[in-house]
N, CA, C, O and the ligand as a Tripos MOL2 file, in Angstrom:
@<TRIPOS>MOLECULE
protein
  185   183    47     0     0
PROTEIN
NO_CHARGES

@<TRIPOS>ATOM
      1 N          42.2810  -36.3030  -19.9240 N.3       1 MET1
      2 CA         42.9220  -35.1500  -20.5720 C.3       1 MET1
      3 C          43.9980  -34.5630  -19.6650 C.2       1 MET1
      4 O          43.7770  -34.3140  -18.4790 O.2       1 MET1
      5 N          45.1560  -34.3530  -20.2550 N.am      2 GLN2
      6 CA         46.2360  -33.7560  -19.4860 C.3       2 GLN2
      7 C          46.5540  -32.3820  -20.0540 C.2       2 GLN2
      8 O          46.9270  -32.2510  -21.2190 O.2       2 GLN2
      9 N          46.4050  -31.3750  -19.2320 N.am      3 PRO3
     10 CA         46.6690  -30.0140  -19.7190 C.3       3 PRO3
     11 C          48.1130  -29.8590  -20.1550 C.2       3 PRO3
     12 O          49.0040  -30.5370  -19.6430 O.2       3 PRO3
     13 N          48.3330  -28.9840  -21.0800 N.am      4 ALA4
     14 CA         49.6970  -28.7460  -21.5480 C.3       4 ALA4
     15 C          50.5570  -28.2470  -20.4050 C.2       4 ALA4
     16 O          50.1980  -27.3180  -19.6820 O.2       4 ALA4
     17 N          51.6860  -28.8820  -20.2670 N.am      5 CYS5
     18 CA         52.5800  -28.5130  -19.1800 C.3       5 CYS5
     19 C          53.5990  -27.4880  -19.6720 C.2       5 CYS5
     20 O          54.2130  -27.6500  -20.7270 O.2       5 CYS5
     21 N          53.7550  -26.4700  -18.9080 N.am      6 GLU6
     22 CA         54.7150  -25.4260  -19.3000 C.3       6 GLU6
     23 C          56.0630  -25.6260  -18.6210 C.2       6 GLU6
     24 O          56.9760  -24.8150  -18.7780 O.2       6 GLU6
     25 N          56.1730  -26.6880  -17.8830 N.am      7 HIS7
     26 CA         57.4340  -27.0170  -17.2100 C.3       7 HIS7
     27 C          57.9640  -25.8290  -16.4020 C.2       7 HIS7
     28 O          59.1230  -25.4340  -16.5270 O.2       7 HIS7
     29 N          57.1210  -25.3030  -15.6110 N.am      8 THR8
     30 CA         57.5340  -24.1350  -14.8320 C.3       8 THR8
     31 C          58.2370  -24.5450  -13.5420 C.2       8 THR8
     32 O          58.9800  -23.7620  -12.9490 O.2       8 THR8
     33 N          57.9920  -25.7790  -13.1170 N.am      9 ARG9
     34 CA         58.6590  -26.2390  -11.8950 C.3       9 ARG9
     35 C          59.5850  -27.3950  -12.2580 C.2       9 ARG9
     36 O          59.1240  -28.4730  -12.6320 O.2       9 ARG9
     37 N          60.8670  -27.1700  -12.1490 N.am     10 THR10
     38 CA         61.8240  -28.1980  -12.5220 C.3      10 THR10
     39 C          62.8950  -28.3340  -11.4580 C.2      10 THR10
     40 O          63.1380  -27.4230  -10.6660 O.2      10 THR10
     41 N          63.5280  -29.4960  -11.4630 N.am     11 GLN11
     42 CA         64.6720  -29.6950  -10.5970 C.3      11 GLN11
     43 C          65.8180  -30.2510  -11.4310 C.2      11 GLN11
     44 O          65.6110  -31.0350  -12.3570 O.2      11 GLN11
     45 N          67.0130  -29.8340  -11.0870 N.am     12 VAL12
     46 CA         68.1790  -30.2950  -11.8310 C.3      12 VAL12
     47 C          68.5450  -31.7000  -11.3780 C.2      12 VAL12
     48 O          68.7340  -31.9580  -10.1890 O.2      12 VAL12
     49 N          68.6390  -32.5880  -12.3340 N.am     13 LEU13
     50 CA         68.9970  -33.9700  -12.0130 C.3      13 LEU13
     51 C          70.5040  -34.1700  -12.0630 C.2      13 LEU13
     52 O          71.0840  -34.8020  -11.1800 O.2      13 LEU13
     53 N          71.1250  -33.6360  -13.0840 N.am     14 ALA14
     54 CA         72.5560  -33.8330  -13.2420 C.3      14 ALA14
     55 C          73.1160  -32.8090  -14.2120 C.2      14 ALA14
     56 O          72.3930  -32.1880  -14.9910 O.2      14 ALA14
     57 N          74.4210  -32.6570  -14.1380 N.am     15 ARG15
     58 CA         75.0900  -31.7800  -15.0920 C.3      15 ARG15
     59 C          76.1900  -32.5760  -15.7790 C.2      15 ARG15
     60 O          77.0550  -33.1570  -15.1230 O.2      15 ARG15
     61 N          76.1470  -32.5950  -17.0860 N.am     16 ARG16
     62 CA         77.1240  -33.3720  -17.8330 C.3      16 ARG16
     63 C          77.5640  -32.5890  -19.0590 C.2      16 ARG16
     64 O          76.7460  -32.0850  -19.8270 O.2      16 ARG16
     65 N          78.8650  -32.5030  -19.2170 N.am     17 ASN17
     66 CA         79.4140  -31.7740  -20.3670 C.3      17 ASN17
     67 C          78.8360  -30.3670  -20.4610 C.2      17 ASN17
     68 O          78.5860  -29.8510  -21.5500 O.2      17 ASN17
     69 N          78.6330  -29.7690  -19.3160 N.am     18 GLY18
     70 CA         78.1450  -28.4050  -19.3060 C.3      18 GLY18
     71 C          76.6650  -28.2760  -19.5830 C.2      18 GLY18
     72 O          76.1440  -27.1680  -19.7160 O.2      18 GLY18
     73 N          75.9790  -29.4190  -19.6730 N.am     19 VAL19
     74 CA         74.5450  -29.3800  -19.9450 C.3      19 VAL19
     75 C          73.7830  -29.8130  -18.6970 C.2      19 VAL19
     76 O          74.0760  -30.8500  -18.1010 O.2      19 VAL19
     77 N          72.8260  -29.0230  -18.3220 N.am     20 ASP20
     78 CA         72.0100  -29.3690  -17.1760 C.3      20 ASP20
     79 C          70.8120  -30.1950  -17.6150 C.2      20 ASP20
     80 O          70.0860  -29.8320  -18.5410 O.2      20 ASP20
     81 N          70.6260  -31.3050  -16.9340 N.am     21 TYR21
     82 CA         69.4470  -32.1290  -17.2100 C.3      21 TYR21
     83 C          68.4390  -31.8890  -16.0960 C.2      21 TYR21
     84 O          68.7450  -32.0460  -14.9140 O.2      21 TYR21
     85 N          67.2480  -31.5110  -16.4910 N.am     22 VAL22
     86 CA         66.2420  -31.1630  -15.5020 C.3      22 VAL22
     87 C          65.0030  -32.0380  -15.6600 C.2      22 VAL22
     88 O          64.6970  -32.5390  -16.7410 O.2      22 VAL22
     89 N          64.3160  -32.1970  -14.5550 N.am     23 GLU23
     90 CA         63.0770  -32.9570  -14.5840 C.3      23 GLU23
     91 C          61.9350  -32.0520  -14.1660 C.2      23 GLU23
     92 O          62.0220  -31.3280  -13.1740 O.2      23 GLU23
     93 N          60.8770  -32.1070  -14.9310 N.am     24 CYS24
     94 CA         59.7030  -31.3120  -14.5860 C.3      24 CYS24
     95 C          58.9730  -31.9810  -13.4350 C.2      24 CYS24
     96 O          58.6570  -33.1690  -13.4980 O.2      24 CYS24
     97 N          58.7080  -31.2240  -12.3920 N.am     25 LEU25
     98 CA         58.0560  -31.7840  -11.2230 C.3      25 LEU25
     99 C          56.5800  -32.0480  -11.4670 C.2      25 LEU25
    100 O          55.9370  -32.7660  -10.7020 O.2      25 LEU25
    101 N          56.0560  -31.4770  -12.5140 N.am     26 ASP26
    102 CA         54.6300  -31.6250  -12.7930 C.3      26 ASP26
    103 C          54.3400  -32.8160  -13.6960 C.2      26 ASP26
    104 O          53.4490  -33.6170  -13.4140 O.2      26 ASP26
    105 N          55.1010  -32.9270  -14.7900 N.am     27 CYS27
    106 CA         54.8120  -33.9970  -15.7440 C.3      27 CYS27
    107 C          55.9010  -35.0640  -15.7510 C.2      27 CYS27
    108 O          55.8080  -36.0510  -16.4810 O.2      27 CYS27
    109 N          56.9300  -34.8620  -14.9360 N.am     28 ARG28
    110 CA         58.0200  -35.8270  -14.7790 C.3      28 ARG28
    111 C          58.8330  -36.0110  -16.0480 C.2      28 ARG28
    112 O          59.5840  -36.9810  -16.1610 O.2      28 ARG28
    113 N          58.7050  -35.1320  -16.9740 N.am     29 GLN29
    114 CA         59.4930  -35.2400  -18.1930 C.3      29 GLN29
    115 C          60.9120  -34.7610  -17.9300 C.2      29 GLN29
    116 O          61.1410  -33.8090  -17.1830 O.2      29 GLN29
    117 N          61.8520  -35.4400  -18.5590 N.am     30 ILE30
    118 CA         63.2500  -35.0830  -18.3970 C.3      30 ILE30
    119 C          63.7890  -34.5260  -19.7060 C.2      30 ILE30
    120 O          63.5720  -35.0920  -20.7770 O.2      30 ILE30
    121 N          64.4750  -33.4360  -19.6000 N.am     31 PHE31
    122 CA         65.0260  -32.8320  -20.8080 C.3      31 PHE31
    123 C          66.1870  -31.9430  -20.4410 C.2      31 PHE31
    124 O          66.4490  -31.6740  -19.2690 O.2      31 PHE31
    125 N          66.8850  -31.4880  -21.4820 N.am     32 GLU32
    126 CA         68.0100  -30.6070  -21.2480 C.3      32 GLU32
    127 C          67.5070  -29.2080  -20.9230 C.2      32 GLU32
    128 O          66.5300  -28.7230  -21.4940 O.2      32 GLU32
    129 N          68.1990  -28.5850  -19.9970 N.am     33 ALA33
    130 CA         67.7690  -27.2580  -19.5780 C.3      33 ALA33
    131 C          67.7390  -26.2930  -20.7560 C.2      33 ALA33
    132 O          66.9350  -25.3620  -20.7920 O.2      33 ALA33
    133 N          68.6170  -26.5270  -21.7090 N.am     34 GLU34
    134 CA         68.6820  -25.6160  -22.8490 C.3      34 GLU34
    135 C          67.4400  -25.7170  -23.7290 C.2      34 GLU34
    136 O          67.1730  -24.8420  -24.5520 O.2      34 GLU34
    137 N          66.6900  -26.7960  -23.5420 N.am     35 ASP35
    138 CA         65.4820  -26.9580  -24.3340 C.3      35 ASP35
    139 C          64.3210  -26.1540  -23.7720 C.2      35 ASP35
    140 O          63.2900  -25.9690  -24.4190 O.2      35 ASP35
    141 N          64.5190  -25.6910  -22.5670 N.am     36 LEU36
    142 CA         63.4630  -24.9220  -21.9310 C.3      36 LEU36
    143 C          63.3980  -23.5230  -22.5200 C.2      36 LEU36
    144 O          64.2600  -23.0970  -23.2880 O.2      36 LEU36
    145 N          62.3700  -22.8470  -22.1380 N.am     37 GLU37
    146 CA         62.2880  -21.4480  -22.5180 C.3      37 GLU37
    147 C          63.4920  -20.7300  -21.9270 C.2      37 GLU37
    148 O          63.9710  -21.0890  -20.8510 O.2      37 GLU37
    149 N          63.9700  -19.7300  -22.6210 N.am     38 PRO38
    150 CA         65.1190  -18.9760  -22.1070 C.3      38 PRO38
    151 C          64.8780  -18.5020  -20.6850 C.2      38 PRO38
    152 O          63.8810  -17.8460  -20.3830 O.2      38 PRO38
    153 N          65.8040  -18.8480  -19.8360 N.am     39 VAL39
    154 CA         65.6810  -18.4700  -18.4290 C.3      39 VAL39
    155 C          66.7910  -17.4960  -18.0680 C.2      39 VAL39
    156 O          67.9580  -17.7060  -18.3970 O.2      39 VAL39
    157 N          66.4130  -16.4580  -17.4040 N.am     40 LYS40
    158 CA         67.4190  -15.4750  -17.0010 C.3      40 LYS40
    159 C          68.1930  -15.9960  -15.7940 C.2      40 LYS40
    160 O          67.6620  -16.1080  -14.6900 O.2      40 LYS40
    161 N          69.4410  -16.3060  -16.0340 N.am     41 THR41
    162 CA         70.2490  -16.9050  -14.9580 C.3      41 THR41
    163 C          71.4230  -16.0010  -14.6000 C.2      41 THR41
    164 O          72.3670  -16.4230  -13.9330 O.2      41 THR41
    165 N          71.3520  -14.7920  -15.0390 N.am     42 GLU42
    166 CA         72.4880  -13.9010  -14.8180 C.3      42 GLU42
    167 C          72.7560  -13.6740  -13.3430 C.2      42 GLU42
    168 O          73.8730  -13.3390  -12.9480 O.2      42 GLU42
    169 N          71.7330  -13.8570  -12.5370 N.am     43 GLU43
    170 CA         71.9100  -13.5800  -11.1100 C.3      43 GLU43
    171 C          72.1370  -14.8500  -10.3160 C.2      43 GLU43
    172 O          72.0820  -14.8460   -9.0860 O.2      43 GLU43
    173 N          72.3920  -15.9390  -11.0290 N.am     44 GLU44
    174 CA         72.5750  -17.2100  -10.3310 C.3      44 GLU44
    175 C          74.0260  -17.6650  -10.3550 C.2      44 GLU44
    176 O          74.3170  -18.8560  -10.2440 O.2      44 GLU44
    177 N          74.9050  -16.7340  -10.4950 N.am     45 GLU45
    178 CA         76.3200  -17.0770  -10.4400 C.3      45 GLU45
    179 C          76.6670  -17.5680   -9.0420 C.2      45 GLU45
    180 O          76.1930  -17.0330   -8.0390 O.2      45 GLU45
    181 N          77.4860  -18.5750   -9.0010 N.am     46 GLU46
    182 CA         77.8710  -19.0850   -7.6770 C.3      46 GLU46
    183 C          79.2950  -18.6520   -7.3520 C.2      46 GLU46
    184 O          79.8100  -18.9780   -6.2830 O.2      46 GLU46
    185 ZN         56.2250  -30.3570  -17.3750 Zn       47 ZN47
@<TRIPOS>BOND
     1     1     2 1
     2     2     3 1
     3     3     4 2
     4     3     5 am
     5     5     6 1
     6     6     7 1
     7     7     8 2
     8     7     9 am
     9     9    10 1
    10    10    11 1
    11    11    12 2
    12    11    13 am
    13    13    14 1
    14    14    15 1
    15    15    16 2
    16    15    17 am
    17    17    18 1
    18    18    19 1
    19    19    20 2
    20    19    21 am
    21    21    22 1
    22    22    23 1
    23    23    24 2
    24    23    25 am
    25    25    26 1
    26    26    27 1
    27    27    28 2
    28    27    29 am
    29    29    30 1
    30    30    31 1
    31    31    32 2
    32    31    33 am
    33    33    34 1
    34    34    35 1
    35    35    36 2
    36    35    37 am
    37    37    38 1
    38    38    39 1
    39    39    40 2
    40    39    41 am
    41    41    42 1
    42    42    43 1
    43    43    44 2
    44    43    45 am
    45    45    46 1
    46    46    47 1
    47    47    48 2
    48    47    49 am
    49    49    50 1
    50    50    51 1
    51    51    52 2
    52    51    53 am
    53    53    54 1
    54    54    55 1
    55    55    56 2
    56    55    57 am
    57    57    58 1
    58    58    59 1
    59    59    60 2
    60    59    61 am
    61    61    62 1
    62    62    63 1
    63    63    64 2
    64    63    65 am
    65    65    66 1
    66    66    67 1
    67    67    68 2
    68    67    69 am
    69    69    70 1
    70    70    71 1
    71    71    72 2
    72    71    73 am
    73    73    74 1
    74    74    75 1
    75    75    76 2
    76    75    77 am
    77    77    78 1
    78    78    79 1
    79    79    80 2
    80    79    81 am
    81    81    82 1
    82    82    83 1
    83    83    84 2
    84    83    85 am
    85    85    86 1
    86    86    87 1
    87    87    88 2
    88    87    89 am
    89    89    90 1
    90    90    91 1
    91    91    92 2
    92    91    93 am
    93    93    94 1
    94    94    95 1
    95    95    96 2
    96    95    97 am
    97    97    98 1
    98    98    99 1
    99    99   100 2
   100    99   101 am
   101   101   102 1
   102   102   103 1
   103   103   104 2
   104   103   105 am
   105   105   106 1
   106   106   107 1
   107   107   108 2
   108   107   109 am
   109   109   110 1
   110   110   111 1
   111   111   112 2
   112   111   113 am
   113   113   114 1
   114   114   115 1
   115   115   116 2
   116   115   117 am
   117   117   118 1
   118   118   119 1
   119   119   120 2
   120   119   121 am
   121   121   122 1
   122   122   123 1
   123   123   124 2
   124   123   125 am
   125   125   126 1
   126   126   127 1
   127   127   128 2
   128   127   129 am
   129   129   130 1
   130   130   131 1
   131   131   132 2
   132   131   133 am
   133   133   134 1
   134   134   135 1
   135   135   136 2
   136   135   137 am
   137   137   138 1
   138   138   139 1
   139   139   140 2
   140   139   141 am
   141   141   142 1
   142   142   143 1
   143   143   144 2
   144   143   145 am
   145   145   146 1
   146   146   147 1
   147   147   148 2
   148   147   149 am
   149   149   150 1
   150   150   151 1
   151   151   152 2
   152   151   153 am
   153   153   154 1
   154   154   155 1
   155   155   156 2
   156   155   157 am
   157   157   158 1
   158   158   159 1
   159   159   160 2
   160   159   161 am
   161   161   162 1
   162   162   163 1
   163   163   164 2
   164   163   165 am
   165   165   166 1
   166   166   167 1
   167   167   168 2
   168   167   169 am
   169   169   170 1
   170   170   171 1
   171   171   172 2
   172   171   173 am
   173   173   174 1
   174   174   175 1
   175   175   176 2
   176   175   177 am
   177   177   178 1
   178   178   179 1
   179   179   180 2
   180   179   181 am
   181   181   182 1
   182   182   183 1
   183   183   184 2
@<TRIPOS>SUBSTRUCTURE
     1 MET1         2 RESIDUE 1 A MET
     2 GLN2         6 RESIDUE 1 A GLN
     3 PRO3        10 RESIDUE 1 A PRO
     4 ALA4        14 RESIDUE 1 A ALA
     5 CYS5        18 RESIDUE 1 A CYS
     6 GLU6        22 RESIDUE 1 A GLU
     7 HIS7        26 RESIDUE 1 A HIS
     8 THR8        30 RESIDUE 1 A THR
     9 ARG9        34 RESIDUE 1 A ARG
    10 THR10       38 RESIDUE 1 A THR
    11 GLN11       42 RESIDUE 1 A GLN
    12 VAL12       46 RESIDUE 1 A VAL
    13 LEU13       50 RESIDUE 1 A LEU
    14 ALA14       54 RESIDUE 1 A ALA
    15 ARG15       58 RESIDUE 1 A ARG
    16 ARG16       62 RESIDUE 1 A ARG
    17 ASN17       66 RESIDUE 1 A ASN
    18 GLY18       70 RESIDUE 1 A GLY
    19 VAL19       74 RESIDUE 1 A VAL
    20 ASP20       78 RESIDUE 1 A ASP
    21 TYR21       82 RESIDUE 1 A TYR
    22 VAL22       86 RESIDUE 1 A VAL
    23 GLU23       90 RESIDUE 1 A GLU
    24 CYS24       94 RESIDUE 1 A CYS
    25 LEU25       98 RESIDUE 1 A LEU
    26 ASP26      102 RESIDUE 1 A ASP
    27 CYS27      106 RESIDUE 1 A CYS
    28 ARG28      110 RESIDUE 1 A ARG
    29 GLN29      114 RESIDUE 1 A GLN
    30 ILE30      118 RESIDUE 1 A ILE
    31 PHE31      122 RESIDUE 1 A PHE
    32 GLU32      126 RESIDUE 1 A GLU
    33 ALA33      130 RESIDUE 1 A ALA
    34 GLU34      134 RESIDUE 1 A GLU
    35 ASP35      138 RESIDUE 1 A ASP
    36 LEU36      142 RESIDUE 1 A LEU
    37 GLU37      146 RESIDUE 1 A GLU
    38 PRO38      150 RESIDUE 1 A PRO
    39 VAL39      154 RESIDUE 1 A VAL
    40 LYS40      158 RESIDUE 1 A LYS
    41 THR41      162 RESIDUE 1 A THR
    42 GLU42      166 RESIDUE 1 A GLU
    43 GLU43      170 RESIDUE 1 A GLU
    44 GLU44      174 RESIDUE 1 A GLU
    45 GLU45      178 RESIDUE 1 A GLU
    46 GLU46      182 RESIDUE 1 A GLU
    47 ZN47       185 GROUP 0 **** ****
């Protein structure tokens, strides 16, 4: 049995066409960052 993963720990793999692709460090699933729960990134301006 594998518990439901909430993908709380992710790393960015690549950015393409303005879309961030992230990998979950727990379940190794790869998906678009936009598919994740809304994340407050207002303070992550570079
Ligand atoms: Zn996950």
